[in-house]
N, CA, C and O atoms as a MOPAC input file, in Angstrom:
PM7 MOZYME 1SCF
protein

 N     70.82700 1    31.70700 1     0.37500 1
 C     70.64000 1    30.66200 1    -0.77100 1
 C     69.92000 1    29.71500 1    -0.36500 1
 O     69.05700 1    29.05200 1    -0.94100 1
 N     70.49000 1    29.67300 1     1.09700 1
 C     69.86300 1    28.29300 1     1.98900 1
 C     68.11000 1    28.72800 1     2.58100 1
 O     67.15000 1    27.97700 1     2.75600 1
 N     68.22700 1    30.18000 1     2.76500 1
 C     67.46200 1    30.34800 1     2.98700 1
 C     65.84600 1    30.50000 1     2.05200 1
 O     64.72000 1    30.07000 1     2.30300 1
 N     66.35600 1    31.25000 1     1.00300 1
 C     65.34500 1    30.92500 1    -0.22000 1
 C     65.29600 1    29.15900 1    -0.32400 1
 O     64.16000 1    28.68700 1    -0.26400 1
 N     66.32200 1    28.27800 1    -0.45900 1
 C     65.72500 1    26.79800 1    -0.48000 1
 C     65.04000 1    26.65200 1     0.37600 1
 O     63.95700 1    26.14800 1     0.07400 1
 N     65.28800 1    27.02400 1     2.00100 1
 C     64.19900 1    26.44300 1     2.73000 1
 C     62.65900 1    27.31100 1     2.75200 1
 O     61.67600 1    27.00300 1     3.42600 1
 N     62.78600 1    28.44000 1     1.83200 1
 C     61.71600 1    29.17100 1     1.71700 1
 C     61.05300 1    28.18800 1     0.72200 1
 O     59.87300 1    27.90000 1     0.92200 1
 N     61.68400 1    27.66600 1    -0.29900 1
 C     60.90700 1    27.26800 1    -1.91000 1
 C     60.60700 1    25.98900 1    -0.67500 1
 O     59.45800 1    26.03100 1    -0.23700 1
 N     61.35500 1    25.06100 1    -0.17800 1
 C     60.69900 1    23.47000 1     0.55600 1
 C     59.57100 1    23.85600 1     1.37100 1
 O     58.73300 1    23.06600 1     1.80500 1
 N     59.58700 1    25.30700 1     1.59100 1
 C     58.68700 1    25.25200 1     2.60700 1
 C     57.14900 1    25.47600 1     2.08000 1
 O     56.14800 1    24.92100 1     2.53300 1
 N     57.21200 1    26.47900 1     0.95300 1
 C     56.14400 1    26.63500 1     0.05800 1
 C     55.92900 1    25.15500 1    -0.62400 1
 O     54.82600 1    24.60900 1    -0.62000 1
 N     57.10000 1    24.56300 1    -1.21100 1
 C     56.35000 1    23.31700 1    -1.57300 1
 C     56.00400 1    22.42000 1    -0.50500 1
 O     54.97600 1    21.99700 1    -1.03500 1
 N     56.04400 1    21.96700 1     0.29100 1
 C     55.14800 1    21.12300 1     1.40200 1
 C     54.10200 1    22.16900 1     1.70400 1
 O     53.28100 1    21.62100 1     2.43900 1
 N     53.85400 1    23.04800 1     1.54500 1
 C     52.49600 1    23.74800 1     1.71800 1
 C     51.44200 1    23.28400 1     0.93600 1
 O     50.36600 1    22.70800 1     1.09900 1
 N     52.52900 1    24.00200 1    -0.51300 1
 C     51.56100 1    23.32000 1    -2.05800 1
 C     51.15800 1    21.61600 1    -1.59700 1
 O     49.96100 1    21.35300 1    -1.49400 1
 N     51.98500 1    20.72500 1    -1.38600 1
 C     51.55600 1    19.47600 1    -1.28600 1
 C     50.84900 1    18.99400 1    -0.57200 1
 O     50.22000 1    17.96700 1    -0.82600 1
 N     50.77700 1    19.80300 1     0.77000 1
 C     49.27300 1    19.46200 1     1.46500 1
 C     48.15500 1    20.23400 1     1.08900 1
 O     47.28100 1    20.13500 1     1.95000 1
 N     47.78300 1    21.06700 1     0.01600 1
 C     46.91600 1    21.84200 1    -0.07400 1
 C     46.57000 1    20.47600 1    -1.25900 1
 O     45.51900 1    19.83500 1    -1.23600 1
 N     47.64300 1    20.25000 1    -2.19200 1
 C     47.15000 1    19.28200 1    -2.94500 1
 C     46.49600 1    17.81300 1    -2.38800 1
 O     45.56900 1    17.22100 1    -2.94100 1
 N     47.08900 1    17.44500 1    -1.36100 1
 C     46.47500 1    16.59500 1    -0.54900 1
 C     44.93900 1    16.51000 1    -0.19000 1
 O     44.07000 1    15.65000 1    -0.33900 1
 N     44.99000 1    17.87400 1     0.38600 1
 C     43.68600 1    17.88000 1     0.60500 1
 C     42.65400 1    18.23700 1    -0.53100 1
 O     41.48000 1    17.94400 1    -0.30300 1
 N     42.95300 1    18.81300 1    -1.68000 1
 C     42.53800 1    18.84100 1    -2.50200 1
 C     41.87500 1    17.76900 1    -3.39400 1
 O     40.94100 1    18.04800 1    -4.14600 1
 N     42.43600 1    16.44200 1    -3.26900 1
 C     42.58400 1    15.44600 1    -3.78100 1
 C     41.41300 1    14.85700 1    -3.14200 1
 O     40.33900 1    14.69500 1    -3.72200 1
 N     41.71100 1    14.46200 1    -1.62600 1
 C     40.82700 1    14.05300 1    -0.74200 1
 C     39.56700 1    14.69200 1    -1.15300 1
 O     38.74000 1    13.84200 1    -1.48100 1
 N     39.14700 1    15.88000 1    -1.24500 1
 C     37.58200 1    16.57700 1    -1.47900 1
 C     37.08300 1    16.28300 1    -2.93000 1
 O     35.90800 1    16.24500 1    -3.29500 1
 N     38.60900 1    16.01000 1    -3.96400 1
 C     38.03300 1    15.58000 1    -5.34500 1
 C     37.16900 1    14.07500 1    -4.71400 1
 O     35.97500 1    13.77800 1    -4.76400 1
 N     38.14600 1    13.47000 1    -4.23600 1
 C     37.77000 1    11.92400 1    -4.20500 1
 C     36.14700 1    11.62200 1    -3.26300 1
 O     35.39100 1    10.66400 1    -3.42100 1
 N     35.96600 1    12.92800 1    -2.18200 1
 C     34.96200 1    12.70500 1    -1.62500 1
 C     34.13200 1    13.25300 1    -2.42100 1
 O     33.02400 1    12.95100 1    -1.97700 1
 N     33.95100 1    14.16900 1    -3.75800 1
 C     33.10800 1    15.16400 1    -4.49100 1
 C     32.87300 1    13.26400 1    -5.40200 1
 O     31.73600 1    12.80800 1    -5.52800 1
 N     33.84800 1    12.64100 1    -5.79100 1
 C     33.47400 1    11.47500 1    -6.76200 1
 C     33.13800 1    10.49300 1    -6.09700 1
 O     32.69900 1     9.52200 1    -6.71300 1
 N     33.24200 1    10.44300 1    -4.64300 1
 C     32.13400 1     9.24400 1    -4.14600 1
 C     30.65100 1     9.51000 1    -3.70800 1
 O     29.76400 1     8.66300 1    -3.60300 1
 N     30.55600 1    10.93500 1    -3.46000 1
 C     29.11000 1    11.46300 1    -3.75200 1
 C     28.36800 1    11.59100 1    -4.82700 1
 O     27.14100 1    11.59700 1    -4.92700 1
 N     29.37800 1    11.71500 1    -5.81500 1
 C     28.53100 1    12.20200 1    -7.21100 1
 C     28.33600 1    10.33300 1    -7.48100 1
 O     27.18000 1    10.01200 1    -7.75600 1
 N     28.96500 1     9.62300 1    -7.44100 1
 C     28.75100 1     8.11100 1    -7.56800 1
 C     27.78600 1     7.68100 1    -6.77700 1
 O     27.04800 1     6.83500 1    -7.28300 1
 N     27.50000 1     8.09200 1    -5.38300 1
 C     26.31200 1     7.39100 1    -4.83100 1
 C     24.92300 1     8.47600 1    -5.15200 1
 O     23.87500 1     8.09000 1    -4.63500 1
 N     24.86200 1     9.55700 1    -5.81700 1
 C     23.73100 1    10.21400 1    -6.06900 1
 C     23.78300 1     9.68300 1    -7.54600 1
 O     22.80000 1    10.10000 1    -8.15800 1
 N     24.52300 1     8.97500 1    -8.25000 1
 C     24.31900 1     8.86500 1    -9.80900 1
 C     23.34400 1     7.16300 1    -9.69300 1
 O     22.56400 1     6.61100 1   -10.47000 1
 N     23.99500 1     6.71800 1    -8.07500 1
 C     22.85400 1     5.35800 1    -8.21800 1
 C     21.66700 1     5.72700 1    -7.62200 1
 O     20.55600 1     5.43400 1    -8.06500 1
 N     21.91000 1     6.44700 1    -6.49800 1
 C     20.15500 1     7.07100 1    -6.12500 1
 C     19.50200 1     7.95700 1    -7.00100 1
 O     18.53600 1     8.58600 1    -6.56900 1
 N     19.93700 1     8.13400 1    -8.35500 1
 C     19.29900 1     8.73400 1    -9.51900 1
 C     18.40600 1     7.33600 1   -10.37400 1
 O     17.24000 1     7.06200 1   -10.65800 1
 N     19.73900 1     6.73600 1   -10.53900 1
 C     19.18300 1     5.52500 1   -11.40500 1
 C     18.22000 1     4.41900 1   -10.64700 1
 O     17.51500 1     3.60800 1   -11.24800 1
 N     18.32500 1     4.54100 1    -9.20500 1
 C     17.47400 1     3.89000 1    -8.78500 1
 C     15.50400 1     4.74900 1    -8.48800 1
 O     14.36700 1     4.33200 1    -8.26700 1
 N     16.10300 1     5.89700 1    -8.65400 1
 C     14.78600 1     6.98900 1    -8.79300 1
 C     14.35200 1     6.49700 1   -10.18400 1
 O     13.15800 1     6.20500 1   -10.12900 1
 N     14.64100 1     6.38100 1   -10.87600 1
 C     14.34300 1     6.48300 1   -12.61600 1
 C     13.60600 1     4.91100 1   -12.57900 1
 O     12.44200 1     4.76900 1   -12.95500 1
 N     14.45800 1     3.73000 1   -12.06600 1
 C     13.76200 1     2.91400 1   -12.02900 1
 C     12.59500 1     2.87800 1   -11.15500 1
 O     11.73800 1     2.13500 1   -11.63300 1
 N     12.23700 1     3.42500 1   -10.01500 1
 C     10.94500 1     3.17200 1    -9.30100 1
 C     10.16300 1     4.15300 1   -10.05500 1
 O      8.94200 1     4.07300 1    -9.91700 1
 N     10.65200 1     5.11200 1   -10.86600 1
 C      9.92300 1     6.09900 1   -11.35800 1
 C      8.71500 1     5.19200 1   -12.68900 1
 O      7.51900 1     5.17000 1   -12.98300 1
 N     10.19800 1     4.48500 1   -13.18500 1
 C      9.31500 1     3.58800 1   -14.52800 1
 C      8.11400 1     2.87900 1   -13.81200 1
 O      6.93300 1     2.87000 1   -14.15700 1
 N      8.67300 1     2.32300 1   -12.79700 1
 C      7.94400 1     0.84500 1   -12.09800 1
 C      6.34200 1     1.85100 1   -11.61900 1
 O      5.27100 1     1.26600 1   -11.78100 1
 N      6.32600 1     3.18300 1   -11.10700 1
 C      5.29400 1     3.57900 1   -10.84700 1
 C      4.15900 1     4.05200 1   -12.29900 1
 O      2.94400 1     3.95700 1   -12.47700 1
 N      5.27700 1     4.56400 1   -13.10200 1
 C      4.50900 1     4.67200 1   -14.36800 1
 C      3.98900 1     3.58600 1   -14.54100 1
 O      2.78200 1     3.69100 1   -14.32400 1
 N      4.31200 1     2.43500 1   -14.86200 1
 C      3.48200 1     0.95400 1   -15.17300 1
 C      2.74800 1     0.69700 1   -14.34500 1
 O      1.80600 1     0.02700 1   -14.76800 1
 N      2.69800 1     1.00500 1   -12.85400 1
 C      1.56000 1     0.89000 1   -12.05200 1
 C      0.30900 1     1.71900 1   -12.57800 1
 O     -0.89700 1     1.47400 1   -12.57400 1
 N      1.00700 1     2.71600 1   -12.99800 1
 C     -0.33700 1     4.00400 1   -13.12400 1
 C     -0.92000 1     3.33700 1   -14.52300 1
 O     -2.14400 1     3.43100 1   -14.61800 1
 N     -0.31800 1     2.74600 1   -15.51200 1
 C     -0.75100 1     2.72400 1   -16.46400 1
 C     -1.68100 1     1.58400 1   -16.28100 1
 O     -2.69300 1     1.64600 1   -16.97900 1
 N     -1.53600 1     0.29100 1   -15.29500 1
 C     -1.77300 1    -0.52800 1   -14.76500 1
 C     -3.27300 1    -0.02300 1   -14.45500 1
 O     -4.20200 1    -0.26300 1   -15.22600 1
 N     -3.40500 1     0.61700 1   -13.38800 1
 C     -4.43300 1     0.79000 1   -12.82200 1
 C     -5.42300 1     1.77800 1   -13.77800 1
 O     -6.59400 1     1.54900 1   -13.47400 1
 N     -5.33100 1     2.68200 1   -14.71000 1
 C     -5.55800 1     3.25200 1   -15.76500 1
 C     -6.22500 1     1.82500 1   -16.46800 1
 O     -7.44700 1     1.69100 1   -16.41600 1
 N     -5.55400 1     0.97900 1   -16.99300 1
 C     -6.22500 1    -0.13100 1   -17.69800 1
 C     -7.48500 1    -0.80700 1   -16.92900 1
 O     -8.66900 1    -0.79500 1   -17.26700 1
 N     -6.93900 1    -1.33700 1   -15.91300 1
 C     -8.09300 1    -1.81000 1   -14.70000 1
 C     -9.13600 1    -1.00200 1   -14.50100 1
 O    -10.26300 1    -1.48200 1   -14.62800 1
 N     -8.98700 1     0.25600 1   -14.18300 1
 C    -10.06200 1     1.39600 1   -14.19600 1
 C    -11.06600 1     0.71600 1   -15.24300 1
 O    -12.03000 1    -0.01100 1   -14.99800 1
 N    -10.63700 1     1.09600 1   -16.32000 1
 C    -11.58900 1     0.97300 1   -17.68300 1
 C    -12.37900 1    -0.12900 1   -17.79300 1
 O    -13.60400 1    -0.17400 1   -17.89900 1
 N    -11.29800 1    -1.33900 1   -17.74800 1
 C    -12.05000 1    -2.93100 1   -17.69500 1
 C    -12.85500 1    -2.84300 1   -16.71000 1
 O    -13.97200 1    -3.29500 1   -16.95800 1
 N    -12.64400 1    -2.25800 1   -15.25900 1
 C    -13.97700 1    -2.15900 1   -14.34200 1
 C    -14.99700 1    -1.69800 1   -14.98700 1
 O    -16.03100 1    -2.36500 1   -15.02800 1
 N    -14.89800 1    -0.44700 1   -15.62500 1
 C    -16.24600 1     0.32700 1   -15.76500 1
 C    -17.23400 1    -0.25200 1   -16.58800 1
 O    -18.46400 1    -0.29400 1   -16.53900 1
 N    -15.86900 1    -0.94300 1   -17.80500 1
 C    -16.68300 1    -1.80000 1   -18.87100 1
 C    -17.41500 1    -2.67600 1   -18.19000 1
 O    -18.63900 1    -2.55400 1   -18.24800 1
 N    -16.89400 1    -3.63200 1   -17.48300 1
 C    -17.74100 1    -5.09200 1   -16.87400 1
 C    -18.57900 1    -4.40300 1   -15.78000 1
 O    -19.30000 1    -5.27600 1   -15.29800 1
 N    -18.82600 1    -3.07900 1   -15.10700 1
 C    -19.79100 1    -2.41000 1   -14.47000 1
 C    -21.22800 1    -2.32400 1   -15.75800 1
 O    -22.37400 1    -2.71800 1   -15.54400 1
 N    -20.79700 1    -1.80000 1   -16.84600 1
 C    -21.68900 1    -1.49300 1   -17.93100 1
 C    -22.09700 1    -2.83800 1   -18.40900 1
 O    -23.31800 1    -2.99700 1   -18.44200 1
 N    -21.50200 1    -3.66000 1   -18.72000 1
 C    -21.90200 1    -4.97500 1   -19.00200 1
 C    -23.09400 1    -5.77800 1   -18.18500 1
 O    -24.10400 1    -6.34500 1   -18.60300 1
 N    -22.36700 1    -5.52600 1   -16.33500 1
 C    -23.69600 1    -6.21000 1   -15.59700 1
 C    -24.66000 1    -5.34300 1   -15.63500 1
 O    -25.74200 1    -5.91500 1   -15.50200 1
 N    -24.77600 1    -3.97900 1   -15.78300 1
 C    -25.86800 1    -3.50900 1   -15.69800 1
 C    -26.85900 1    -3.96000 1   -16.79200 1
 O    -28.06200 1    -4.12500 1   -16.58900 1
 N    -26.02300 1    -4.20100 1   -18.36800 1
 C    -26.98100 1    -4.56300 1   -19.21300 1
 C    -27.69700 1    -6.01300 1   -18.67300 1
 O    -28.88700 1    -6.31700 1   -18.59300 1
 N    -26.60000 1    -6.69200 1   -18.37600 1
 C    -27.34500 1    -8.53200 1   -17.74000 1
 C    -28.32600 1    -8.39700 1   -17.34700 1
 O    -29.34800 1    -8.91600 1   -17.79500 1
 N    -28.19000 1    -7.24800 1   -15.88300 1
 C    -29.33700 1    -6.89500 1   -15.04600 1
 C    -30.77200 1    -6.76500 1   -15.80600 1
 O    -31.82000 1    -7.38600 1   -15.62900 1
 N    -30.44900 1    -5.79300 1   -16.66100 1
 C    -31.86300 1    -5.50000 1   -17.41200 1
 C    -32.15200 1    -6.66200 1   -18.31100 1
 O    -33.35300 1    -6.82500 1   -18.52900 1
 N    -31.46800 1    -7.36800 1   -18.78900 1
 C    -31.89600 1    -8.52900 1   -19.29400 1
 C    -32.63400 1    -9.72300 1   -18.63800 1
 O    -33.42100 1   -10.60900 1   -18.97100 1
 N    -32.03800 1    -9.33400 1   -17.63900 1
 C    -32.47900 1   -10.58400 1   -16.42600 1
 C    -33.89900 1   -10.32400 1   -16.25900 1
 O    -34.79600 1   -11.16200 1   -16.35800 1
 N    -34.03300 1    -8.98100 1   -15.97300 1
 C    -35.39500 1    -8.75800 1   -15.35800 1
 C    -36.30200 1    -8.88600 1   -16.75100 1
 O    -37.29300 1    -9.61400 1   -16.79200 1
 N    -36.00500 1    -8.36900 1   -17.49400 1
 C    -36.82500 1    -8.46900 1   -18.74900 1
 C    -37.17300 1   -10.12600 1   -18.82100 1
 O    -38.31800 1   -10.57000 1   -18.91200 1
 N    -35.81200 1   -11.03100 1   -18.75400 1
 C    -36.52100 1   -12.20300 1   -19.09200 1
 C    -37.36700 1   -13.01300 1   -17.72300 1
 O    -37.92700 1   -14.10100 1   -17.86500 1
 N    -37.32400 1   -12.17500 1   -16.28100 1
 C    -38.13300 1   -12.86500 1   -15.37900 1
 C    -39.46700 1   -12.50700 1   -15.86200 1
 O    -40.36900 1   -13.34400 1   -15.83700 1
 N    -39.71000 1   -10.95700 1   -16.43500 1
 C    -40.60100 1   -10.91500 1   -16.62200 1
 C    -41.62700 1   -11.73400 1   -17.73800 1
 O    -42.68800 1   -12.34000 1   -17.58600 1
 N    -40.85700 1   -11.47300 1   -18.80900 1
 C    -41.35200 1   -12.49900 1   -19.82500 1
 C    -41.97400 1   -14.33100 1   -19.39300 1
 O    -43.07300 1   -14.82600 1   -19.63800 1
 N    -40.99400 1   -14.83500 1   -18.82600 1
 C    -41.06400 1   -15.77100 1   -17.94100 1
 C    -42.41900 1   -16.06400 1   -16.95800 1
 O    -43.15500 1   -17.04700 1   -16.87400 1
 N    -42.40800 1   -14.92500 1   -16.34300 1
 C    -43.98300 1   -15.05300 1   -15.90600 1
 C    -45.07900 1   -14.76600 1   -16.44500 1
 O    -46.07300 1   -15.35700 1   -16.02300 1
 N    -45.22700 1   -13.79900 1   -17.51100 1
 C    -45.73300 1   -13.85700 1   -18.38200 1
 C    -46.28900 1   -15.05200 1   -19.02000 1
 O    -47.45100 1   -15.44200 1   -19.13600 1
 N    -45.20700 1   -15.51800 1   -19.39300 1
 C    -45.64200 1   -17.14200 1   -20.35600 1
 C    -45.91500 1   -18.07900 1   -19.45900 1
 O    -46.41900 1   -19.10000 1   -19.92700 1
 N    -45.69200 1   -18.04000 1   -18.00800 1
 C    -46.36600 1   -19.09900 1   -16.88200 1
 C    -47.51700 1   -18.93400 1   -16.73600 1
 O    -48.19700 1   -19.84900 1   -16.27000 1
 N    -48.25800 1   -17.33900 1   -17.20100 1
 C    -49.27200 1   -17.13400 1   -16.53100 1
 C    -50.19700 1   -17.68600 1   -17.87400 1
 O    -51.33700 1   -18.12600 1   -17.72300 1
 N    -49.51100 1   -17.58900 1   -19.22500 1
 C    -50.35700 1   -18.29400 1   -20.60100 1
 C    -50.43100 1   -19.52800 1   -20.55600 1
 O    -51.47800 1   -20.11700 1   -20.82600 1
 N    -49.20100 1   -20.20600 1   -20.16600 1
 C    -49.40700 1   -21.18100 1   -20.04700 1
 C    -50.71100 1   -21.87300 1   -19.28700 1
 O    -51.63200 1   -22.55700 1   -19.73300 1
 N    -50.39400 1   -21.39600 1   -17.92600 1
 C    -51.87200 1   -21.75100 1   -16.71800 1
 C    -53.00000 1   -21.31200 1   -17.16900 1
 O    -53.93700 1   -21.74100 1   -16.49500 1
 N    -53.39000 1   -20.46900 1   -18.23800 1
 C    -54.36700 1   -20.09300 1   -18.76400 1
 C    -54.47500 1   -20.79400 1   -19.82600 1
 O    -55.66100 1   -21.00700 1   -20.07800 1
 N    -53.51500 1   -21.41200 1   -20.82700 1
 C    -53.90800 1   -22.52200 1   -21.89800 1
 C    -54.35800 1   -23.59900 1   -20.94500 1
 O    -55.51600 1   -23.94800 1   -21.17500 1
 N    -53.83600 1   -24.16600 1   -20.03900 1
 C    -54.00700 1   -25.37500 1   -19.57700 1
 C    -55.16900 1   -25.68900 1   -19.24600 1
 O    -55.70700 1   -26.77200 1   -19.48000 1
 N    -55.98500 1   -24.08100 1   -18.25700 1
 C    -57.37600 1   -24.29100 1   -18.10800 1
 C    -58.54100 1   -24.22400 1   -19.03200 1
 O    -59.76000 1   -24.37700 1   -18.94700 1
 N    -57.59300 1   -23.90900 1   -20.02800 1
 C    -58.75500 1   -23.75500 1   -21.10900 1
 C    -58.97800 1   -25.03800 1   -21.86900 1
 O    -60.00500 1   -25.52500 1   -22.34100 1
 N    -57.56000 1   -25.50200 1   -21.85400 1
 C    -57.32000 1   -27.45900 1   -22.34800 1
 C    -58.43000 1   -27.87600 1   -21.53200 1
 O    -59.45000 1   -28.22600 1   -22.12500 1
 N    -58.41300 1   -27.89800 1   -20.42400 1
 C    -59.03000 1   -29.02200 1   -19.39500 1
 C    -60.71000 1   -28.68700 1   -19.54100 1
 O    -61.56000 1   -29.57100 1   -19.43700 1
 N    -61.00500 1   -27.33000 1   -19.78500 1
 C    -62.63300 1   -26.99900 1   -20.12400 1
 C    -63.10900 1   -27.85500 1   -21.51800 1
 O    -64.18100 1   -28.40500 1   -21.77000 1
 N    -61.66900 1   -27.71600 1   -22.43800 1
 C    -62.34600 1   -28.15000 1   -23.51900 1
 C    -62.31600 1   -29.79100 1   -23.60200 1
 O    -63.03500 1   -30.51600 1   -24.29000 1
 N    -61.46600 1   -30.08600 1   -22.86500 1
 C    -61.39100 1   -31.66200 1   -22.59800 1
 C    -62.68000 1   -31.89300 1   -21.92800 1
 O    -62.82000 1   -33.11600 1   -21.90600 1
 N    -63.23300 1   -31.58300 1   -21.62200 1
 C    -64.28200 1   -31.71500 1   -20.39300 1
 C    -65.55700 1   -31.62700 1   -21.75300 1
 O    -66.27300 1   -32.56400 1   -22.10400 1
 N    -65.55100 1   -30.27000 1   -22.31200 1
 C    -66.75300 1   -30.22000 1   -23.17900 1
 C    -66.65100 1   -31.39300 1   -24.52800 1
 O    -67.72700 1   -31.54400 1   -25.10700 1
 N    -65.76600 1   -32.01600 1   -24.93500 1
 C    -65.36500 1   -33.08800 1   -25.63500 1
 C    -65.79400 1   -34.29200 1   -25.23700 1
 O    -66.49200 1   -35.08900 1   -25.86300 1
 N    -65.25700 1   -34.39800 1   -23.96900 1
 C    -65.87400 1   -35.53100 1   -23.16100 1
 C    -67.61300 1   -36.02300 1   -22.85400 1
 O    -68.20400 1   -37.10000 1   -22.76800 1
 N    -68.07500 1   -34.25400 1   -22.73700 1
 C    -69.50800 1   -34.39100 1   -22.46400 1
 C    -70.43600 1   -34.50000 1   -24.09000 1
 O    -71.60900 1   -34.81500 1   -24.28800 1
 N    -69.38100 1   -34.10900 1   -25.03500 1
 C    -69.96800 1   -33.89300 1   -26.55900 1
 C    -69.69500 1   -35.78600 1   -26.92300 1
 O    -70.50400 1   -36.51400 1   -27.50000 1
 N    -68.65900 1   -36.09400 1   -26.50800 1
 C    -68.50500 1   -37.49800 1   -26.60400 1
 C    -69.60000 1   -38.74800 1   -26.00600 1
 O    -69.91600 1   -39.66300 1   -26.76600 1
 N    -70.05300 1   -38.70000 1   -24.80800 1
 C    -70.68900 1   -39.13900 1   -23.83100 1
 C    -71.52100 1   -38.97600 1   -24.66900 1
 O    -71.68700 1   -39.93500 1   -25.42300 1
 N    -72.52100 1   -37.52700 1   -24.94100 1
 C    -74.00800 1   -37.45300 1   -25.69500 1
 C    -74.18300 1   -38.19700 1   -27.09100 1
 O    -75.21300 1   -38.64100 1   -27.59700 1
 N    -72.95200 1   -38.20300 1   -27.53900 1
 C    -72.96700 1   -38.64900 1   -28.88900 1
 C    -72.97000 1   -40.41900 1   -28.88900 1
 O    -73.68100 1   -41.00600 1   -29.70400 1
 N    -72.32500 1   -40.99700 1   -28.14400 1
 C    -72.10800 1   -42.61600 1   -27.80400 1
 C    -73.71000 1   -42.87000 1   -27.34400 1
 O    -74.39200 1   -43.72200 1   -27.91200 1
 N    -74.33400 1   -41.86500 1   -26.03500 1
 C    -75.60500 1   -42.30900 1   -25.89400 1
 C    -76.77400 1   -41.99200 1   -26.96500 1
 O    -77.73800 1   -42.75700 1   -26.95000 1
 N    -76.77000 1   -41.08900 1   -27.75100 1
 C    -77.60400 1   -40.71400 1   -28.87400 1
 C    -77.28100 1   -42.27100 1   -29.93300 1
 O    -78.27100 1   -42.93100 1   -30.25200 1
 N    -76.30100 1   -42.59800 1   -30.26000 1
 C    -75.45800 1   -43.64200 1   -31.09500 1
 C    -76.28000 1   -45.15600 1   -30.17900 1
 O    -76.74500 1   -46.07700 1   -30.85000 1
 N    -76.32500 1   -45.17500 1   -28.88200 1
 C    -76.96000 1   -46.46600 1   -28.64600 1
 C    -78.52400 1   -46.36100 1   -28.47100 1
 O    -79.16700 1   -47.28000 1   -27.96200 1
 N    -79.24100 1   -44.91000 1   -29.02800 1
 C    -80.39400 1   -45.03100 1   -28.79200 1
 C    -80.67800 1   -45.13000 1   -30.18300 1
 O    -81.83500 1   -45.50100 1   -30.37800 1
 N    -80.10300 1   -44.95100 1   -31.08200 1
 C    -80.48300 1   -44.52500 1   -32.81000 1
 C    -80.13500 1   -46.03200 1   -33.02600 1
 O    -81.15100 1   -46.70800 1   -33.19100 1
 N    -78.63700 1   -46.93100 1   -33.07900 1
 C    -78.95100 1   -48.22700 1   -32.93400 1
 C    -80.21400 1   -49.19200 1   -32.61900 1
 O    -80.86200 1   -49.99500 1   -33.29000 1
 N    -80.25400 1   -48.74100 1   -31.30400 1
 C    -81.51400 1   -49.69900 1   -30.63700 1
 C    -83.05600 1   -49.55900 1   -31.01000 1
 O    -84.00200 1   -50.28200 1   -30.69600 1
 N    -83.01100 1   -48.41000 1   -31.77400 1
 C    -84.38800 1   -48.15600 1   -32.28200 1
 C    -84.07900 1   -48.62800 1   -33.79800 1
 O    -85.19200 1   -48.80000 1   -34.29400 1
 N    -83.27600 1   -48.86400 1   -34.58500 1
 C    -83.00800 1   -49.31600 1   -35.98600 1
 C    -82.99800 1   -50.99700 1   -35.58600 1
 O    -83.29400 1   -51.60700 1   -36.61400 1
 N    -82.85900 1   -51.55000 1   -34.92400 1
 C    -82.69200 1   -53.22000 1   -34.44800 1
 C    -84.40600 1   -53.27700 1   -33.88300 1
 O    -84.84400 1   -54.38700 1   -33.58100 1
 N    -84.90900 1   -52.60800 1   -33.81600 1
 C    -86.24900 1   -53.02900 1   -33.31400 1
 C    -86.24400 1   -53.05600 1   -31.82000 1
 O    -85.29000 1   -52.58900 1   -31.19800 1
 N    -87.55200 1   -53.72700 1   -31.06100 1
 C    -87.42700 1   -53.13700 1   -29.89700 1
 C    -86.25100 1   -54.33500 1   -29.32100 1
 O    -85.75300 1   -55.24400 1   -29.98400 1
 N    -86.01800 1   -54.01200 1   -27.94100 1
 C    -84.97600 1   -55.03400 1   -27.31400 1
 C    -85.52600 1   -56.41000 1   -27.26300 1
 O    -86.58400 1   -56.67300 1   -27.83500 1
 N    -84.85800 1   -57.29100 1   -26.60700 1
 C    -85.77800 1   -58.53500 1   -26.09000 1
 C    -86.40300 1   -58.34900 1   -24.89200 1
 O    -87.46800 1   -58.91900 1   -24.65500 1
 N    -85.86400 1   -57.60500 1   -24.08600 1
 C    -86.38600 1   -57.39900 1   -22.96100 1
 C    -87.61500 1   -55.91100 1   -23.43800 1
 O    -87.95100 1   -55.20200 1   -22.48900 1
 N    -88.02300 1   -55.65500 1   -24.43900 1
 C    -89.06700 1   -54.60200 1   -24.30600 1
 C    -90.27600 1   -55.44900 1   -25.38600 1
 O    -91.29600 1   -54.90000 1   -25.80200 1
 N    -89.87100 1   -56.88300 1   -25.69500 1
 C    -90.90900 1   -57.64600 1   -26.79500 1
 C    -91.18800 1   -58.41800 1   -25.49700 1
 O    -92.38600 1   -58.61800 1   -25.69700 1
 N    -90.97000 1   -58.92800 1   -24.44600 1
 C    -91.60300 1   -59.82100 1   -23.38800 1
 C    -92.35300 1   -58.81800 1   -22.98100 1
 O    -93.40300 1   -59.32400 1   -22.58500 1
 N    -92.39100 1   -57.73000 1   -22.86700 1
 C    -93.46500 1   -56.73500 1   -21.92900 1
 C    -94.73900 1   -56.70600 1   -23.10300 1
 O    -95.77700 1   -56.08500 1   -22.87300 1

């Protein structure tokens, strides 16, 4: 009976040691699981941030493309306006030259009219005093 009791106690001690080892292993696995869950959570957060960054890059890329297109259109308009401005400046120069010539012609005509008017008036009033004395 003592031998049986010693054998049972020995088996019980052996099973307790195995249970302690199993519990220790279980606690280690739980800690590892907890650590992996935290890492997974961090990776999910990083993944969400990366996705947001990717969406932002995509949005900014589209915006940049639109702005480049708009810049090209504006650049073409500037070229057109510069050309139109040059043409208008040439037209203004030509118009000023024509106006100056026309003013010269008008002045010449006015001078001739005044000269002829003086002659006509002089002839209508008779000879001038200097002509009568002669």
